[in-house]
N, C-alpha and C positions, 0 to 999 in steps of 0.2 A: 561358558566355561569360566570358573572362578580363577583369580590370580593366586599367587603364592603368599603365605603369611611369613613375614620377616620380623625378627627381633632386632631393635636398635638399642644397644646398651649405651646410655649417656651418663654413666656414673662420674667419669672424669670431667664432664662438662657441667651438668646440673649439680653435681656434688660440690663443685668449686664455689658455689654460693655459700656453702656451709663452712668450709675451711679456708676460704680465700685462695683456693687452688693449690694450697701447700700439701700436696699428697706425698711428695718425696719421690726420689728417683726410683727406688725399689717398688713402691706401690704402683706408680704409673706403668712402669714396664711390666710388673706382675699382673696387674688388672688387664692390660691389653693382651698379654700372653694367655691368661686363663680364659678370657673371652674367646680368643681364637680356638683354644682347646675345646671350649664348650660348643663350638660351631655356631656361635652368635653371628648373624648375617651382616650386621652393620655395627662398627665400633666407633663411637664418637670420642675422640681423644682429648677433647677440651675445647678451648676458645682461641681464636686469633684476636689479639689486642694491639692497640697502638702504643706499645711500651717495650722497653728493652727486656729480653727474655732472661729469666732467672732459673737456673737449674733446679729441678724438682717441682716446678710449678706446671699446672695444666693450662696456664695462660701463655700462649706462644706468640711470637711476633710474626714469624714466617714459617711455612711448612717444614723447612729444614730443621727447625727446632724440635719437631716431633720425631724425626728420623731415628735418634738414638734409643727411643723407647719401643720401637717395633723391631724385635730381634730378627724375625724372618717373616716377610709378608706372605699372607695366605691369599692366593688368587681368588678364593671363593668369598673373601671378606671385603666389604667396602669400608674403607677407613675415611672418617670425616672429622671435620672440626666445625664450629659454628661461629658466625659473626653477627653482631647487631648491624642492621642495615645502615645506620648512620654513625657507627662508632669505630669503624675500621677504614683506614685509607687503602683502598684497593690498588692504588698506584704502587704501593710498596709490596704487593703480592707478586712474586716471581712466576715465570711460566712453570706449569706442572711438569715435573721430571719423573713422576711415578715412583720415587724412592720413599715417599712417606704417605701423605694423605692422597686420596683419589677424588675426594668431593668436599664441597663446602655447603653447609646449611645456612641459609640466610633467614633470620627472624625479623619480622616487621610487625608493627602494631596495626590495629584496626584503623582504616583510613589511609594507610601508607603502603598498600600493596603494589601500586604502580612504581613508586620509588624503590621499593625493595627489589622488584623484578628488574629494574634498570641496573641495580647493583649486581644482580645475578648475571645479567648479560655481559657485564665487564669481566666477571669472574670466569664465565664460560669461555670467553675469548682467549683466556690464558691456559685453557686446556683442562680445567677441572669440571667434573660433574657438579650439578647444582640441585639442591633440594631446598624447598621453601617451608617456612614455619609461620603459619598465620596466627600470631598471638592473640589471645582473647577472642577466639572465633565466635564465642557466644554473644559478643557485642555487635556482630554484623547483622544487618537487616538482610532479608531475602534478596533485595535488589543488589546490595553490596556483595553478597555471596556469589550471585550470578556474574557480577562484573569481575570478581576475583577469579572465578573459573574460566571466564572468557579470556582473561589476560594470561592465565596459566596455560590454557590450550594453545594460545599463540606462541608462548615461550617454549613449551614442552620440556620441563624439567624432569628429573628422575621421579620426584614426588612433591606433593604438598601436604602438610600435616594440619589437622584440626588440633587446636590447643585449648585445653581447659585451664587457662592461666590462673584463675582464682579458685579452682576447685569447686565451682558452683554448679556444674552440670548435673542433671538427672537424665535417666534413660531417654525420656521423650525429647529432651533437648538435643541429645546426640542423634536420635532417630531423624529428627527434622533436618539438622545440618547435613547428615549423610544423604538424606533423600534429595535435598536441593543440589548438593555438589556432585554426587556419584552419577546422577542421571544426565549431567551436562559435561562432566569431565571426560576427556578422551581416555579410552580404555588402556592405552599404553603408558599412562601416567599414574604412578602409585598414590595411594591415599594413606596417610599416617594419622596416628592419634597419640597425643601426649597428655596424660592425666596427672592431676595433683590430688592429694589425699585429704583435702580439708574436711570433707564430709564422709571419710572412710569409704569412698566409692571408687577409688582409682583402679584397683584390680577388677572390681565388678564391671566398671565401665569399659575397661580394656577387653575383657571377655565378651561383653555385649557388642562392642565394636566389631570384633572378629566375627561374631555370629551374624550380625546384620550385613556384613560385607561378603558373606560366603557365596552369594549368588551373583556377585559383581565380577566383572572382568579384571578389575584393577588389582595389582599387587597391594597387599595390606602390610603396613609398617607400624609396629607398636613400640613406643619408647618405654624403657624401664631402666631402673638403676639397682645396683646391689644393695640389699637391705633397705631399699626405698630411699636412698640418700638423696636429699634435695632440699632446696630452700623451704623453710616453713614446715608445712605438713608433709613434705616429701612426695614421692612418686609411686607409681606401680613398681612392685619389686621384681627384679629379673628372676629371682629363684621361683617365685610363684608362677610367673608367666611361662617360663620354659617347662616347668612341671606340668602346667595345664596343657600346653601344646603337645608335650610328649604323650600325655594320657588321652587327650580328646581330639587332637588334630593331626595325628601321625607325625609329630615332630621328631627331630633327630638331634636333640640337644644333650650334651653331656652334663647332667646335673651334678656329678661329682666335681667337675672342674669349676662349676659355679660355687659349690659349697667350699671348695678349697680357697677360692678367691675371697670368700667372706671370712673364713677362719684365719687366713694368713694376713689379709690386708684391711678388712673392714672392722674386725673386732677392736683393734687398737684405736681406729678413728672414732668408733662409737664411744669409747671410754672418754674421749676428749671433747667430742662435739655432740650437740643435741639436734635432733630433727624428728619429724613424725607427727601424727595426729595429736592435737590438743584443743581444748575448748576455745582459746583465743583464735586459732587458725580455722576452726569451724566458723567463727564469726566472719572471718575473711571470706570464706566460701559463701556464707549466707548473704553477704552484702556485695559479692563480686568485688572485693576490696584488695588492693595491692598489699602483698604481705609486709612490705616495708613499713606501712602504717602500723600494723600490728606489732612488728618488731620494735618500733620506736616507743610505743606505749608500754611494752613489756620491759625494755631495757632502761628506759629513762624514768618510768613512774610505777612499774609493777602494778599496772592498772588492773582492777578486778574485772571479771568477765562482764558483769552487769554494767559497770561504768564504761567499759570498752564498747559495748554494744551501743550505749547512749551516744558516745562520742562519734562512732562511725555512722550511726544513724543520722547525726546532725550534718554530715557531709552530703553534698550533692552526688548524683550518680557519676558524674564526670570526675569529681574530686576524689572519689573513692578509688578510681582506676589508676590514679597517679599518686605520688606522695609529695606533699609539701609540709616539711617539718615545722615551719613557722605557723602555718595554718593549724596544724595538729596540736601544737603547743597551746595556741590560743583557745582552741575548743576544749582541750584538757582543762585549762585553768577555769574556763567558763563552767564546765561540768563540776569540777571539784569545788570551785570557789562560789558556790551558790550563796548569794548574799542574804544574810538574815540580820535582823536587828537583835544583836546579842547583848545590848546594853543592860537589859534587866537581868539576863542570865549571869553576866559578869558581876553585877551588883549583889545578887543573891549569894553567889559563891564566895565573893570577897568578904561580905558581912559575916558569913558563916565561919570562915577559917582565918580571918584577920588576927594577927598577934599570937597565933598558935603555931607550934611546930607541926609540919606536915610529913607524913610517912607515905612514900609511894611504894606500893607492893607490885613489883613487876612480875612477869610470868616465869622467871627463871627457876630452876629446880632447887636452888638454895633455900627458897622460902618454905620448902618441905624439909630438906635435910638439916636446915638450921632453924627449925621452927621455934625451938625453945629460946634461942637468942632473940628472934624477932618479937615473940610475945613478951619477953622480959623488957624489951625496949618500949613496947606499947604500954606495959604496966607502969614503967618508970616515968614516962613523959606525957602519957595521955594525948598522943598527937591526933590530928585529923588523918584518918586512914583513907587513902585513895588507891584503889586497885586499877592497874593500868592495862587496858586492852585484853583483860582476861579476868575470870572470877576464880578464886580459890576458896572453897567452902570452909577451909580451916580457920579463916579470919572473918571477923565482922568489920566491914568497912563502912565509912560514912558516905563515900562516893565511889563510883566506878566510871572511868573515862574510856570511851571507845574512839579509836582513831581510824579503824578500818571496818567497813561494812560486813566483811566475812566474819570477823571476830564477834561483832554485835549479834549477828544472826546465830552464830554458834551458841553464844551465851543465852539467847532467848529460847533456844531449843533444849539446852541441857541444864540450865539453871534458872528456870522461869520463876520459881518461888523467891529465890535469893534476889533476883533482878528486880522483882516487883516491889520489894521493900527497901531497895537501895536507891539513893539519889543518883541519877545518871547524867553525865556530861557527854555530849556527842559533838564531834566536829560537823560542820555543815555539809561535808561530802556524804554524810550518812542520812538517808531519808528517815524522818521522824516516824516512829511507830505508835507511840502512846503519849498521853498527857504526862506532864511533869518532867519531860526530858529538857535539859538545859543545853541549848544549841549555841556553839561558839564558831565564829567564822573561821573557816579552814585557813584562808590566806594570811590571817593575822598572827598565826602561831607556828607557821612553817618558815624555814629558811632554805631556799633552793641552792643548788650548787654541787649537790652530791646525788648519786643515783638513788640511794635509799634515804632520801631526806625526810621521809615520813616516819622515821623511827618513833615509836609510841612514847618511850621514856623521854627522849630529847624534846618532843613536842609538848609533853606534859610539863617539863621543866620550863619551857618557854612560856607556857600559860601561867605557871606559878610566878614567874618574873613579871609578867604582864599585870598580874593581880597584886604585886608588891609584897609577895611572901618572902621573908628573909631567912627562914630556917627550914631546910628540906632534908629529909633523910630518905635513903633508897635501900630497898631490900629486893633481891631477885633480879638485879641487873647484871647477870652473870657473865654474859658473853656466850657465843655459840660454840658447841662442841662439834666433833666430826660428824656424829650422827644426830639427826634431827630430834629423835625422841629422848636423847640424853640431855637436851638443852632446856626442856620445859618441865615444870611441875605437872602439867597436864600434857601427856605425850600425844594426845589426840587433837590438840589445837591445830587449826588450819594453818598450813605453812604460808608465810608471806615472802619467802625467798626461794622460788621454784628452781633456781639454777644451782642451788646447793653449794655455792662458793662461800663457805663459812669463814674461811681465813680472810678473804677479801672484805667480807661484810664486817668482821670484827674490826679490822683496821679502819674502815670507813666510819663506823660508829665511834671509834676512839677519836678520830679526827673531828667529828661533829661534836663530841662531848668536850674536847679541849677548846673548840671554838666557842661553845656555850659558856664554859667556865670563864673564859677571858671576857666575854660580853657581860657577865653578871658580877664581875669582880667588884667587891665593895658593897654589893647590894643583896647578895644571896649566899648564905653559907650552905654548902652541900656535904653531907657525911654519908658514909656507907655502913649499913648495919650488917650486911653480908658481904663476903669477898666478891670482888668484881674485876673482870679483865680490864675494864675501862678506867679503873682507879689506880692501876699499877703504873709505875714510871716505865716508859718505853726504853728498852735497852738499846 
């Protein structure tokens, strides 16, 4: 006889990775209430943390902090919170009084299940039900899985969950883990599954898990979150899961209550925060890599997908499962700073443009809207024309410089004829594609200290300074508008700022430009041919 299928909504717990737990009083209370109305079986209200509680956060210090958010306890619902096995002082946990949470889930990494179970024993002695979460279950050997099951059988918790921590599982992986565990786990202990959507398989794996457990005696617990909210690629969505269970598994979930929770509480959160499938988080799944590594490369370096894969590939299996930002920074610099002998390239460029005025044509829309002004400048001064990180067919340039691999790839696909007859300067982070490319060492023309330190115009100005160029004019260095396609002459250019925080980006580029102007004072004169946000005096 098969067990019961239960939905565990962990929006307030897993979603806390996205917004640092700052849901607000109304949303925490409302989400818990709507999940009760929806007949969700288990509601995970957040985390227990070793810190003073702040109202409106789903990081609680003690269970009493949860109490104000549960308007009226439903006896059919199990209310839980989660703790990291080694990040919460169980001595500060009071006896269970039944007024807020009923249970605590203890999460532990591969290799630490015995320590996690010991923590669970101390929790159960205080009157709470205990559930276990075996993080990165895919990393367990069969022998380790058997040992985990034996220890779980001895303890007899409410359940133990399989966790696809890095979103790396395929169906056969889940089949094998279930086969090893379910055949040895006592029938009165539930088996859960927590999926991540790195490979767009979270919902499919959850449905598959329910299917392969249908002939097992164990209760089945499936984790999900509203709108899939969760760190990185996110999770199985509660709305898809309950709809499936209603249609295919005789579920009795109120989908309208779930939809109300999304409309009322999740829509505003989604406007302020990002999560869900993306190519970088696919890379995390492909390499079974901790998402913090991906987040670091995105937030600090806006690393391209191909470079990100190279960096993660350079890490050992064990290094990928953890995050060491110092190590990651070293590997990033190694990847980007491919050392080339650029002395001959620099000599060629310098001899070609020395003692002449240089005009940088940046990708901004003003090079089209103010085309007559730009062409008049070219006619008057006969400058060396260098297009920066993009090609504009309205101009004939002497050089085009590429800072970013994606922009170079785009130019090769959409302007092959133009590119073939134009001298090309590439930074060494771009893999050479053809003869005649002039490679310049990446690390010699960048200055770190800003998130978007690799701005193409700033880097090109640094190169001009390195070459001793004293007169530089700029067109098309406009600044970013609210909408991406309003910023560029070519609205189809690949975006290099995926978070769309244009105002913050403008201010950071302004700061970098001011820093550069100060560093070249007395050596380089910079003028603007078209209007620029960065040339205005900040009010």
